[in-house]
N, C-alpha and C positions, 0 to 999 in steps of 0.2 A: 504493500500500500504506500510506503514511503517513496518507492521509486516512481509509482504512478503519480503521486502528488508533485514530485520534483519535475518529472517530465511535463506534466500539465503546466506547471509554472514557467518552464522554459519556453514552451510553445506559446502560451499567452503573452509572455513578455516579448517574444520575437514578433508576434503578430502586431502588437501595439507600438513596436519600434519601427514598423514599416508603414507605407502609405495604405496598405490593405486594412490596417486597423481602423481607418476612418469609416470603412463601409458599414460595419454593424452599428457604430455610433450614429451615422447619418440616417440609416434605415430606421433605427429606434426613434430618433428625433422626428423624422417625417411621419412615422406611424403615430406617434404620440400627439402630433399636432393635427394631422388630417382626420384620423379615425375618431377623435374626440371633439371635432370642431363644433358639433351641435349637441354635445353632452352625451352621456351614456349612463344607463341604469345598470343594476347588477346583472340582470339576465343577459343584456347585450354584452356586458363586460366579459362574462364567462366565455361566450362563444367567439365574439369578434376579436377580443384581445387574446383569447386562448389560441386561436388559429394564427393570429399575427405574431405573437411571441414564439409560437412553435415554429413558424417559418423563419423567424429571426434566429432561433437555435440551429435550425438546419443550415442556414447560410453561414453562421459562425463556425459550425463544425467543418463545413466544406473549406472555409478559409484556413482553419487550423490544420486540416489535412494537407492542404497545399503547401503550408510551411514545413510540415514534416516530410513531404515528398521531395526533398532536396538533398543533394549530396552531403552537405555539412551535418545533417542529422543522422545519416546512415551509421557512422561509428558508434553513436549512442545506441542505436537499435542493435548493433552487433554485440554490445556488452550485456544485453538483457537475456535472461533465461527464456523468456517467452515474449514473442512479438505482440501478443495480445495486450501487454502492458501499455504499448503505444496507443492502441485503440481505446483502451480504458482511460488513458490520459486525455485523449481527444474529447471523449464524452464528458469527463470531469471538468475539463477546461471550458468546453462549450456550455455546460450546465451552470458553471459559476458566472460566466459572462451574461448568459440569458437571464439568470436570476437577478443579477445586478441591474441590468437594463430594464427588465420588467418592473422591478421595484421603483426605479427612477420614473418610469412612465406612469405608474400608478400613483406614486406620491405627488408628482407634478400636477397631474390632472385632479387629484383630490384637493390639493392646495388651490388650484385655479377654479374650483367649484364646477368642473365639467364631468365629474364622476361622483355617483352616490352609491355607497355600500351599506348594507345592513349587517351589523354584527350581532350575534356570533355566526349567523348563517354564511357570511362571506368567507369564513375559514374553510368551507368545503371547496373553495376555489383552489386551495393549495394542493391537495392530492390529485385533483382533476388536471390541473396544469402540469404538475410534475410528471404524470403519466404521458401527457401529450408532448411535453418537452423531450422526455427520454425517447419517445418514438421518433420525433424529428431528428434528434441527435444521432440515434442509431441508424436511421434511414440514410443519413449523410455518408456513412461509412462505405456501403456498396456503391454509392453514387460518385465517390471520389476516385481520382486517379491513383491514390496511394495504394488501395487494395485491389485495383483492377488487374486482371490478367486477360490478355487477348481481347481487350476492348469490352470487358464485361460491364464496366460502368456505363458505357453507351447503351448497352442493352437494358440496363436498369433504368436509365433515363427514359428510354422509349416505353418500357413497361409502365412506369409511373405516369407518364404523360397520357398513355392510352387509358389508364384506369381513371384519371381525373376527367378526361374528355368524355368517357363513357358515362361517368356519374353526372356530368353537366348536361349531357344530351340524352337522358333517359327517355324523355317523351318521344323524341325523334326515333330512337331505337325501337321503342314499342310499336310505333306506327309502322315500322318496316318489319315487324314480326320477330324482333330479336329479344323476346321476353326472357329467354334463358340467360342471355348475356347480361341483361339488366339485373336479374336475380343474383347471378354470380357476383357482379360488381357490388350490389347492395349487401350481400353476405360478407364480402371481404372488408368493406368499409363500415360494417355495422358497429364494431366495437367503438371506434373513435367518434362516429356520428351519434351513437346512443349515449356515450359518455358525456359529450358536450350538451346534448339536448336535455338529458336528465339533470345535469348540474345547473343548466340555465333555468329549468323549471323548478329548481329547489327540491327535486325528488331524489332520494337516496335509498332506493329499494334494492331488491335482488338483481334487477337488470343493470342498475348502476354499478354495483360491485362486480358483476360478471363482466361488464364492458371494461371496467377499470383493470381487472385481472387480465383480460384478453389483450388490451392495449399494451400492458407491460410484457405480456408473452410475445407479442409481435416484435417489440423492441429487443427482447432477448434473442429471438430467432434471427433477426437482422444482424445483431452483434455477432452471434455464432457464425453465421455465413461469412461475414466480413473477416473474422478471425481465420476461418479455414482457407479463405482465398489469400490472406496476407502471410500466413505462416510459412508457406513454401514458395513465395514469390521471389524471383531473382531480382534483387535490387541493383545489381551491377550492370545488368543488360536489360533494361526495361524496353517494352515494346515501343 
């Protein structure tokens, strides 16, 4: 765990010493200003800000992975017993940055009177967002060039894009008789959509906890797949 923490600190420090470090800060500032322009209640906050900060976490993890996917970092990787520690450091660093930026967005809009929260029910946002953030952070791993073999990250991008487009175009797909595809996409996305919908409505029943557990399971599966791809990757002769 100490090695993971040190690696995470190295990557975060390297990111914010580069121009790329401006990106998550700029995105967080833009989201905090634009999304809350007309104010937001707690129900909207759970879903809109949850998806927004989850996307911010995915972006941050991709940036950290790009910093790790450079020659100067390879000697550090070679000294590790398991390369999975690098991926754990990416998730930890991304989680720390996402938590800090989400906290600043929330505090700033609360102070500006553009956000209203009801306590203690607002505390349910924490486990909901944590699961969504971990999913976004772990999703970034197979999407990054760091763990890619044979262009596998490109295939991951195509698959993710197809999934999101199919979800957005459900009505059109049903009109064309692709009900099975719509059901498959709905089943795949059920955990995260149900998690946010239930949390937004303030309902924390069996479906909420099932969706929470499945979202975390998705994150774990994505992390394991990334580890398997990264463990035997030739870093000296990348594609």
